[in-house]
C-alpha positions in Angstrom: 37.9 19.6 -76.1 38.4 21.3 -72.8 41.9 22.5 -71.8 42.6 23.4 -68.2 44.8 26.4 -67.4 46.5 26.7 -64.0 47.3 30.2 -62.9 50.2 31.3 -60.5 47.7 32.1 -57.7 46.5 28.5 -57.7 43.2 29.0 -59.5 42.2 27.0 -62.6 40.0 27.7 -65.6 38.7 25.5 -68.4 38.6 26.7 -71.9 36.8 25.1 -74.8 39.1 24.7 -77.9 38.8 22.7 -81.1 40.4 19.3 -81.3 43.4 20.2 -83.3 44.5 23.1 -81.0 43.7 20.9 -77.9 45.9 18.1 -79.2 48.7 20.6 -80.0 48.6 22.2 -76.5 48.5 18.7 -74.8 51.5 17.5 -76.8 53.4 20.7 -76.1 52.8 20.4 -72.4 53.8 16.8 -72.4 57.0 17.6 -74.3 57.8 20.5 -71.9 57.2 18.2 -68.9 59.5 15.5 -70.3 62.3 17.9 -71.0 62.0 19.5 -67.5 62.1 16.0 -66.0 65.3 15.1 -68.0 67.0 18.3 -66.9 66.3 17.7 -63.2 68.0 14.4 -63.3 71.1 15.2 -65.3 74.2 16.5 -63.7 77.0 17.5 -66.1 80.6 17.5 -65.2 83.7 19.0 -66.9 84.8 15.4 -67.5 81.6 14.5 -69.4 83.3 15.3 -72.7 85.7 12.4 -72.2 82.9 9.9 -71.4 79.8 11.0 -73.2 80.8 13.4 -75.9 80.6 17.1 -76.6 76.9 17.5 -76.1 77.2 16.6 -72.4 80.1 18.7 -71.6 79.9 22.0 -69.8 79.9 24.9 -72.3 82.6 26.8 -70.6 85.4 26.2 -68.2 87.4 28.7 -66.1 90.2 28.5 -68.7 87.7 29.4 -71.5 86.3 32.3 -69.5 89.8 33.6 -68.8 90.7 33.4 -72.4 87.5 35.2 -73.4 88.2 38.0 -71.0 91.8 38.3 -72.2 90.6 38.4 -75.8 88.0 41.0 -75.0 90.6 43.2 -73.3 93.0 42.8 -76.3 90.2 43.6 -78.8 89.2 46.7 -76.9 92.8 47.8 -76.8 93.3 47.2 -80.5 90.1 49.1 -81.3 91.2 52.0 -79.1 94.3 52.4 -81.4 91.9 53.1 -84.4 90.6 56.6 -85.3 86.9 57.1 -84.4 86.0 56.9 -88.1 87.9 53.7 -88.7 86.5 52.2 -85.5 82.9 53.2 -86.5 83.3 51.8 -90.0 85.0 48.6 -88.9 82.2 47.9 -86.4 79.5 48.6 -89.0 81.3 46.0 -91.2 81.4 43.6 -88.2 77.6 44.2 -87.7 77.1 42.8 -91.2 76.8 45.9 -93.3 78.3 45.9 -96.8 80.9 48.4 -98.0 78.2 50.0 -100.1 75.8 50.4 -97.2 78.6 51.8 -95.0 79.5 54.3 -97.8 75.8 55.4 -98.1 75.5 55.9 -94.3 78.9 57.8 -94.1 78.0 59.7 -97.3 81.2 58.8 -99.0 82.3 56.9 -102.1 82.4 53.1 -101.8 86.0 53.1 -102.7 86.8 55.5 -99.9 84.9 53.4 -97.4 86.8 50.3 -98.6 90.2 52.0 -98.3 89.3 53.2 -94.8 88.1 49.8 -93.7 91.2 48.0 -95.2 93.4 50.4 -93.3 91.5 49.8 -90.1 91.8 46.0 -90.5 95.6 46.3 -91.0 96.0 48.6 -88.0 93.7 46.4 -85.9 95.6 43.2 -86.8 98.9 44.8 -86.1 97.9 45.9 -82.6 95.9 42.7 -81.8 98.8 40.4 -82.7 101.2 42.4 -80.7 98.9 42.6 -77.8 99.9 46.2 -77.3 
């Protein structure tokens, strides 16, 4: 089976491929073309959630963006209240590291890492809730 490739400069080239790969490429191109055509003809509005459901609604609204910015500012402010060690360990935990992994990286006992992180969580919550 021959597959035709079109390049950005307008030239084309034909490549001989086996039947299975050719069918896969053809189906993939067809699916991509269909999805592109659907996207061109759909216009989404902020009211779409009321009429069509969540999947047609815009992902964000100005209110959501404002809330995100306010939350980010409040999170940064709460993180700034922590010591550098607490901040570093809390962020490592947020990145998915376990207490044992953090203890190994920091070269401390797991119990000490846990106590430090618990203290950081309490301090963070206190300042985040207050918005100070």
